[in-house]
C-alpha positions in Angstrom: 0.0 0.0 0.0 1.1 3.6 -0.3 3.8 4.9 -2.6 6.3 2.3 -1.4 5.0 -0.4 -3.8 4.0 1.7 -6.9 5.5 0.7 -10.2 7.7 3.1 -12.2 4.8 4.8 -14.0 4.8 8.4 -14.7 1.7 10.4 -14.0 0.6 14.0 -14.6 -1.9 15.8 -12.3 -4.0 18.9 -12.5 -4.9 20.4 -9.1 -5.2 23.3 -6.7 -2.3 24.9 -4.8 -2.8 22.5 -1.8 -2.5 19.5 -4.1 0.8 20.9 -5.5 2.2 21.2 -2.0 1.3 17.5 -1.2 2.8 16.4 -4.5 6.0 18.4 -3.8 6.3 16.9 -0.4 5.9 13.3 -1.8 8.7 14.0 -4.3 10.9 15.6 -1.8 10.5 12.8 0.8 10.7 9.8 -1.5 13.2 8.2 0.9 10.4 8.1 3.5 7.3 7.8 1.4 8.5 5.8 -1.6 9.0 6.9 -5.2 6.1 9.2 -6.3 4.7 8.5 -9.8 3.8 12.1 -10.2 6.1 13.6 -12.9 4.2 16.7 -14.2 2.3 19.1 -11.9 -0.2 21.4 -13.5 -1.6 23.8 -10.9 -4.7 25.9 -11.1 -5.3 29.4 -10.0 -7.6 29.1 -6.9 -9.1 31.7 -4.5 -11.1 29.1 -2.6 -13.0 25.8 -3.1 -16.7 25.3 -2.4 -18.6 22.6 -0.4 -20.5 20.5 -2.9 -23.5 20.1 -0.4 -23.6 23.8 0.3 -23.4 24.7 -3.4 -26.3 22.2 -4.0 -28.3 23.8 -1.2 -27.6 27.3 -2.6 -29.0 26.2 -5.9 -32.1 24.6 -4.3 -32.8 27.8 -2.4 -33.0 29.5 -5.8 -35.3 26.8 -7.2 -32.5 25.3 -9.4 -31.9 21.6 -9.7 -28.2 20.8 -9.8 -28.9 18.2 -12.4 -29.7 21.1 -14.7 -26.3 22.7 -14.5 -24.2 22.2 -17.7 -21.3 24.4 -16.8 -20.1 26.3 -13.7 -17.4 29.1 -13.7 -16.2 32.1 -11.9 -15.8 35.3 -13.9 -16.3 39.1 -13.3 -16.8 38.6 -9.5 -19.8 36.4 -10.2 -20.4 32.6 -9.9 -22.1 31.6 -13.1 -24.2 28.5 -13.6 -25.1 27.6 -17.2 -28.2 25.6 -17.2 -30.3 23.5 -19.6 -32.5 25.3 -22.2 -29.8 28.1 -22.4 -30.7 29.5 -19.0 -28.2 31.2 -16.8 -28.1 31.7 -13.0 -25.5 34.0 -11.5 -24.7 35.2 -8.1 -22.1 37.6 -6.7 -19.0 35.8 -5.5 -19.3 37.5 -2.1 -22.7 35.8 -1.6 -21.4 32.5 -2.8 -18.6 32.6 -0.2 -21.2 31.0 2.2 -20.4 27.9 0.3 -16.7 28.2 0.6 -14.8 25.6 2.6 -13.3 27.0 5.8 -10.0 25.2 5.3 -9.4 27.5 2.2 -9.4 30.6 4.4 -5.8 29.8 5.6 -4.4 29.1 2.2 -1.8 31.7 1.1 -1.3 30.6 -2.5 -3.5 31.8 -5.4 -1.4 30.6 -8.4 -0.2 27.1 -7.4 3.4 28.2 -6.7 4.8 24.7 -6.5 3.7 23.4 -9.8 5.6 23.0 -13.0 3.0 25.1 -14.8 0.2 27.2 -13.4 -3.0 27.8 -15.4 -5.9 30.2 -14.9 -8.1 32.7 -16.7 -7.2 35.8 -14.7 -5.2 38.3 -16.6 -5.8 37.0 -20.1 -8.6 38.0 -22.5 -11.7 35.8 -22.9 -10.9 32.5 -24.5 -7.3 32.5 -23.4 -5.6 31.3 -20.4 -2.7 32.7 -18.3 0.1 30.2 -17.9 3.0 30.7 -15.4 5.9 28.5 -16.3 7.9 27.5 -13.2 10.3 24.7 -14.0 12.5 23.6 -16.9 10.2 20.6 -17.3 7.2 22.9 -17.6 9.0 25.1 -20.1 9.9 22.2 -22.3 6.3 20.9 -22.2 4.8 24.3 -23.3 7.4 24.8 -26.0 6.9 21.3 -27.5 3.2 21.5 -27.3 3.3 24.8 -29.1 5.6 23.5 -31.8 3.2 20.6 -32.4 0.4 23.2 -32.7 -1.5 21.8 -29.6 -1.5 25.3 -28.1 -1.0 28.9 -29.2 0.9 31.5 -27.0 1.3 35.2 -27.0 3.1 37.8 -24.7 1.4 38.4 -21.4 0.2 42.0 -21.0 1.6 44.1 -18.1 -2.0 45.0 -17.1 -2.8 41.3 -16.7 0.3 40.8 -14.6 -0.8 43.6 -12.2 -4.3 42.1 -11.9 -2.9 38.6 -11.1 -0.5 40.0 -8.6 -3.1 42.1 -6.9 -5.5 39.1 -6.5 -2.6 37.0 -5.2 -1.6 39.6 -2.7 -5.3 40.0 -1.6 -5.5 36.3 -0.8 -2.2 36.3 1.1 -3.2 39.4 3.1 -6.8 38.3 3.9 -5.9 34.8 4.8 -2.9 35.8 6.9 -5.5 37.7 9.0 -7.5 34.5 9.4 -4.4 32.5 10.3 -3.6 35.0 13.1 -7.2 35.0 14.2 -7.2 31.2 14.6 -3.9 31.1 16.4 -5.2 33.7 18.9 -7.7 31.1 20.1 -5.3 28.2 20.2 -5.8 26.7 16.7 -2.2 26.7 15.3 -1.9 26.8 11.5 1.4 24.8 11.3 1.7 24.6 7.5 3.0 28.2 7.3 5.8 27.5 9.7 8.6 26.7 7.3 11.5 25.0 9.1 14.8 23.4 8.0 14.6 19.8 6.7 16.6 18.4 9.6 14.4 20.1 12.1 11.3 19.1 10.1 12.2 15.4 10.2 12.8 15.6 14.0 9.5 17.4 14.5 7.4 14.9 12.6 9.3 11.8 13.7 6.6 10.6 16.1 3.6 12.2 14.5 0.9 9.6 13.5 -2.7 9.8 12.4 -3.8 11.0 15.9 -1.5 14.0 15.5 -2.8 14.6 11.9 -6.3 14.5 13.4 -5.6 17.1 16.1 -3.3 19.4 14.1 -5.2 19.5 10.8 -8.5 17.6 10.6 -10.1 18.8 13.8 -9.2 22.4 13.4 -10.7 22.8 10.0 -7.5 22.7 7.9 -7.9 19.4 6.0 -8.2 20.0 2.2 -9.5 16.5 1.4 -6.7 15.9 -1.1 -6.4 12.2 -0.3 -2.6 12.2 0.3 -2.9 10.6 3.6 -5.0 7.8 2.1 -2.6 7.2 -0.7 0.6 6.9 1.4 -0.8 4.9 4.4 1.2 1.6 4.2 -1.6 -0.3 6.0 -4.5 1.0 4.1 -6.3 2.0 7.3 -7.2 5.6 6.3 -10.5 6.2 4.7 -12.1 9.5 3.6 -15.6 9.2 4.8 -18.2 11.7 5.9 -16.1 14.4 4.2 -13.1 13.9 6.4 -10.2 11.3 6.8 -10.8 8.6 9.4 -8.8 5.6 10.6 -10.3 2.1 10.3 -7.6 0.2 12.1 -4.4 0.8 14.0 -1.3 2.8 12.9 1.8 0.7 12.8 4.4 1.6 15.4 6.6 4.5 14.3 4.7 5.2 11.1 4.4 8.9 10.2 3.7 8.8 6.5 0.3 10.5 6.5 1.7 13.3 8.5 4.6 13.8 6.2 2.6 13.8 3.0 -0.2 16.2 4.3 -0.1 19.6 2.7 -1.3 21.2 5.9 1.4 20.0 8.2 4.8 21.6 8.5 6.6 22.4 5.2 10.5 22.3 5.2 12.0 25.4 3.8 13.8 23.7 1.0 10.3 23.2 -0.5 8.8 26.6 0.5 11.1 29.2 2.0 10.3 32.0 4.5 10.2 34.5 1.7 7.4 32.8 -0.1 4.7 35.1 1.4 6.6 38.2 0.0 6.3 36.9 -3.6 2.8 37.3 -4.9 3.2 34.7 -7.7 6.1 32.7 -6.3 9.2 31.8 -8.4 8.6 31.5 -12.2 10.5 31.5 -15.5 8.0 33.3 -17.6 4.3 34.1 -18.0 2.3 33.8 -21.3 -1.3 33.9 -22.5 -2.3 30.7 -24.3 -5.2 28.9 -25.9 -5.8 25.5 -27.4 -7.5 26.0 -30.8 -8.4 22.3 -31.3 -10.2 22.1 -27.9 -13.4 23.7 -26.9 -12.8 24.0 -23.2 -13.0 26.3 -20.3 -10.5 29.2 -20.2 -8.8 28.3 -23.5 -8.6 24.5 -22.8 -4.9 24.8 -22.1 -4.7 22.4 -19.2 -6.7 19.8 -21.1 -4.4 20.3 -24.2 -1.2 19.9 -22.1 -2.5 16.7 -20.5 -3.4 15.3 -23.9 -0.1 16.3 -25.4 1.8 14.6 -22.5 -0.2 11.4 -23.0 0.0 11.3 -26.8 3.8 11.9 -26.7 4.3 9.3 -24.0 5.8 11.8 -21.6 3.5 10.2 -19.0 1.7 7.0 -18.9 -1.4 8.2 -17.1 -3.1 11.4 -15.8 -5.4 12.2 -12.9 -8.3 14.3 -13.9 -11.3 15.4 -12.1 -14.6 14.2 -13.7 -18.1 14.5 -12.6 -19.8 11.7 -10.6 -22.2 9.6 -12.5 -24.6 9.3 -9.6 -24.5 12.8 -8.2 -24.6 15.7 -10.7 -21.5 18.0 -10.6 -20.0 16.2 -7.6 -16.2 16.0 -8.5 -14.8 12.5 -8.9 -11.1 11.9 -9.5 -10.0 9.4 -12.2 -6.7 7.9 -13.2 -6.7 7.4 -17.0 -4.5 7.0 -20.0 -7.3 7.7 -22.4 -7.4 11.0 -24.2 -11.2 10.8 -24.5 -11.5 10.7 -20.7 -9.4 13.8 -20.4 -11.7 15.7 -22.9 -14.8 14.5 -21.1 -13.4 15.8 -17.8 -12.6 19.3 -19.1 -13.9 22.2 -17.0 -13.4 23.4 -13.4 -15.6 21.7 -10.7 -14.9 24.1 -7.9 -15.3 21.6 -5.1 -12.9 19.7 -3.0 -11.7 16.4 -4.5 -9.4 13.6 -3.3 -7.2 13.6 -6.4 -4.4 11.4 -4.9 -6.7 8.5 -4.1 -6.9 7.1 -7.7 -3.1 6.6 -7.6 -3.8 3.6 -5.3 -4.9 1.8 -8.5 -1.2 1.6 -9.4 -0.7 -0.8 -6.5 -3.1 -3.4 -7.7 -1.3 -6.6 -8.5 1.8 -5.3 -6.7 1.2 -6.1 -3.1 -1.4 -3.4 -2.6 -5.2 -3.5 -2.2 
């Protein structure tokens, strides 16, 4: 179970800033967690995620059946729902914040600063995406995808950069206030306490699921990413009733769930103390881009890059967030090597999703369950 038995497959993921933190920790601590299959990280711009149940209730209060929703998006400070029969329901984003998950109120990252490539609509004109290239791997992927005419790019406007930076700074400023507010009442937000790797390893050496529960889950900091479920060597962690629970006993000395969680301590070789002073984090370049062959949200760039990585065998499979077949618009993670699945899953779902859980499938037939 966990990463320790995963085959040497390469996987690309698309996710929010907290997903990128977990993936970075898995890569950095492969000597503890085992080799991570995640090879390409595409991060999304994210101000906050919404509770699926609260969003469904919001629609019901406005006499809208969530089954009638064809598309959902955030634009111009409004939350838009595109419905059947070409109807549209929109609500100011401030009013929709009643549906926002409280764990998002302590996140300091708007643009997925630990990804290879960040993608979002903010700052680029309609039909285009803003892409922030952060690693050599990300730069090569974008260049090759453009050379093969999978995407088009153009220079990013200065006005767009100022807008993205303003929103990123806004999130950092407002959520830092929330962090301080929580800590005043004895609810420590430990993921913003960057410490040296050696000190980190000493700090978490005896931390097990009970500590993850008290330090993250019980204080409303869990992001439901599924990292704890993935790395648990005994397979005793389950995400039920919208939070991780343990259905067995932690093996003595095991701290894997605590190490992988994006809301526990982060060593400063992954995220340094200066991170909060950089609105967009470190990056190589910023461009506007669109995928002319894909009819997708915000230019379809994330979908095009995943498809390119699959078709060129840069990765074996990708994790996408599809919609549940039983509950309309409820996000459902899927591990797939099929381009058609990637196309079907295009579009942002705006609700928390356990994107790491499908990676457990790589264990089947290899000692896992």
